C-alpha positions in Angstrom: 47.2 -85.2 26.8 46.8 -88.6 28.4 47.4 -91.5 26.3 46.7 -95.3 27.3 46.8 -98.5 25.2 43.4 -100.1 25.5 41.8 -103.3 24.3 38.2 -101.8 24.8 35.7 -103.2 22.2 34.5 -100.6 20.0 30.8 -101.3 19.2 29.4 -98.1 17.9 26.2 -97.4 19.6 26.9 -99.6 22.5 29.8 -97.4 23.7 29.1 -94.1 25.4 31.2 -91.2 27.0 30.2 -89.0 29.9 32.0 -85.9 30.5 32.0 -84.4 34.0 31.8 -80.5 34.5 31.8 -79.4 31.0 34.9 -81.2 29.4 37.0 -81.2 32.6 38.4 -84.4 34.0 37.4 -87.0 35.0 36.1 -88.4 31.7 34.1 -91.8 32.1 34.0 -93.9 29.1 31.8 -97.0 29.3 31.8 -100.1 26.9 29.4 -102.9 27.0 29.6 -106.0 24.9 28.0 -109.5 24.7 31.3 -110.8 23.6 33.0 -110.2 26.8 30.2 -111.4 29.2 26.6 -111.8 29.0 26.1 -108.8 31.0 29.3 -106.8 31.4 30.5 -103.2 31.5 34.0 -101.8 31.5 34.6 -98.1 32.5 37.7 -95.9 32.1 37.8 -93.1 34.5 40.4 -90.4 33.7 41.6 -88.8 37.0 42.3 -90.2 40.4 41.3 -87.1 42.5 38.2 -86.2 44.3 35.8 -86.4 41.4 37.5 -89.3 39.7 37.5 -91.7 42.7 33.9 -90.7 43.7 32.8 -91.7 40.2 34.7 -95.0 40.5 32.9 -95.7 43.8 29.5 -94.9 42.3 30.1 -97.1 39.4 30.9 -100.1 41.6 28.4 -99.7 44.5 25.0 -99.7 42.7 25.7 -102.1 40.0 23.6 -105.4 40.1 25.4 -108.3 41.7 24.9 -110.5 38.5 26.6 -107.7 36.3 30.3 -107.9 35.5 31.8 -104.5 36.1 35.5 -103.4 35.5 36.7 -99.9 36.3 40.1 -98.7 35.2 41.3 -95.6 36.8 44.0 -93.6 34.9 46.1 -90.8 36.1 49.4 -89.4 34.9 50.7 -88.7 38.3 49.0 -90.8 40.8 46.2 -91.1 43.2 45.7 -87.4 44.4 48.6 -86.2 42.3 46.8 -83.5 40.3 44.8 -80.5 41.3 43.1 -82.6 44.3 46.6 -83.1 45.7 47.1 -79.4 46.4 43.5 -78.6 47.6 43.2 -76.9 50.8 40.8 -79.6 52.2 38.2 -77.3 53.7 34.8 -78.9 53.3 31.7 -77.1 53.8 28.7 -75.9 51.7 29.2 -72.0 51.2 30.7 -69.6 48.7 33.3 -67.0 49.9 30.3 -64.9 50.7 28.7 -67.8 52.8 26.0 -68.3 50.3 24.5 -71.8 50.1 25.9 -73.5 47.1 23.9 -75.3 44.3 22.5 -78.8 45.4 24.4 -78.2 48.7 22.2 -80.5 50.9 22.4 -83.5 48.6 26.1 -83.0 48.0 26.8 -82.6 51.7 25.1 -85.8 52.7 26.8 -87.8 50.0 30.1 -86.3 50.8 29.9 -87.1 54.5 29.1 -90.7 53.6 32.1 -91.0 51.3 34.1 -89.5 54.2 32.9 -92.1 56.5 33.7 -94.9 54.2 37.2 -93.5 53.7 37.7 -93.3 57.5 36.7 -96.9 57.8 39.2 -98.0 55.3 41.9 -95.7 56.6 42.0 -97.7 59.8 43.1 -100.7 57.7 45.4 -98.8 55.6 47.2 -97.0 58.5 46.8 -99.5 61.3 49.9 -98.3 63.3 49.7 -94.5 63.0 47.6 -91.5 63.9 47.1 -90.3 60.3 43.6 -88.7 60.0 41.2 -88.5 57.1 39.4 -85.5 58.5 39.5 -83.1 61.4 36.1 -82.1 62.8 36.8 -78.9 64.5 34.9 -76.6 62.4 36.1 -73.6 60.2 36.3 -70.1 61.1 35.9 -67.4 58.4 36.8 -63.8 59.6 35.0 -60.9 57.9 37.8 -58.7 56.3 35.7 -56.5 54.1 33.0 -54.2 55.7 31.7 -53.9 52.0 30.4 -57.5 52.1 29.4 -57.7 55.7 25.7 -57.3 55.4 25.4 -59.7 52.5 27.3 -62.4 54.3 25.2 -61.9 57.5 22.1 -62.2 55.4 23.4 -65.3 53.7 24.3 -66.9 57.0 20.7 -66.8 58.0 20.0 -69.4 55.4 22.5 -72.0 56.5 21.5 -75.6 56.5 21.0 -77.3 59.9 23.5 -80.0 58.9 26.3 -77.5 58.3 25.5 -74.5 60.5 26.9 -70.9 60.4 27.2 -68.8 63.6 28.0 -65.2 63.7 30.6 -64.6 66.4 32.7 -61.7 67.7 36.4 -61.4 68.4 36.2 -62.8 72.0 34.3 -65.9 70.9 36.6 -66.4 68.0 39.7 -66.2 70.3 38.3 -69.1 72.3 38.7 -71.1 69.1 41.8 -69.5 67.6 43.9 -67.8 70.3 45.2 -64.2 69.6 43.1 -64.0 66.3 42.3 -60.4 65.3 39.0 -59.5 63.7 39.2 -55.9 62.1 35.4 -55.8 61.9 34.7 -57.8 65.3 32.9 -60.4 63.2 33.6 -63.8 62.0 31.5 -66.8 60.7 31.9 -70.1 62.4 31.0 -73.3 60.7 31.1 -75.8 63.6 30.1 -78.8 61.3 32.7 -78.1 58.6 35.4 -80.4 58.1 39.2 -80.1 57.2 40.2 -83.1 55.1 43.8 -84.6 54.6 43.3 -85.0 50.9 46.0 -87.7 50.2 44.9 -89.9 52.9 41.3 -89.6 52.1 41.9 -90.4 48.4 44.1 -93.3 49.2 41.6 -94.7 51.6 38.6 -94.2 49.1 40.7 -96.2 46.5 41.2 -98.9 49.0 37.4 -98.7 49.8 36.7 -99.4 46.0 39.1 -102.3 45.9 37.4 -103.8 49.0 33.8 -103.1 47.6 34.8 -104.9 44.5 36.2 -108.0 46.2 33.2 -108.3 48.6 30.6 -107.9 45.8 32.4 -110.4 43.5 32.3 -113.0 46.4 28.6 -113.1 46.8 27.2 -112.4 43.2 27.4 -114.0 39.9 29.1 -111.0 38.2 32.8 -110.1 38.9 33.6 -106.6 40.1 37.1 -105.2 39.5 38.9 -102.0 39.9 42.4 -101.3 38.6 44.7 -98.2 38.7 47.0 -97.2 35.9 49.7 -94.5 35.5 49.0 -93.0 32.1 51.7 -91.7 30.0 51.9 -88.3 28.1 
């Protein structure tokens, strides 16, 4: 269990807690008090992975310029040190049976926007290296089970234009992955799908949060701030 010494004001009904994905981290606690600033909010985000840093960005980005906002991100390991740190990094919109996921279009658009933001800041973070945030060469998914072939083929017909799915045979697949074998002579190719370097992406997104906080503080009446803390067991 994460523990952290905090001086957040406790003000009964003025404090609120929002849980993400049915009691899974990150947890966001927000506190508002006239004793801190005329208009101020302080948030604690538990978890510095994909969800946590996305939440941190979206707490900072839309806040009014006159509002004082402080976001404290807490993680017991570090940025990208938990489950996000071992993710495969395959980014697309589809289930294992290439069925379009819930709210796929909206999530895809916003995810690509965050990816672009991270890539911009990765140039600042890794000026003298070729470290990439994402590779845009698509993802190939071979059909390994004849049982699900017809279902997958039907699902592929409903792909989004922004993340297409193409059915290809073994010869076409080998032009993408030399010497690949397709037992059923069928694979689904997603040319718009992305492979993310999770650690680089998360570090760059956190830097983007810091940059956003500094830039908005310099032009507004309210101060924006983000801090990272290693939380203890």
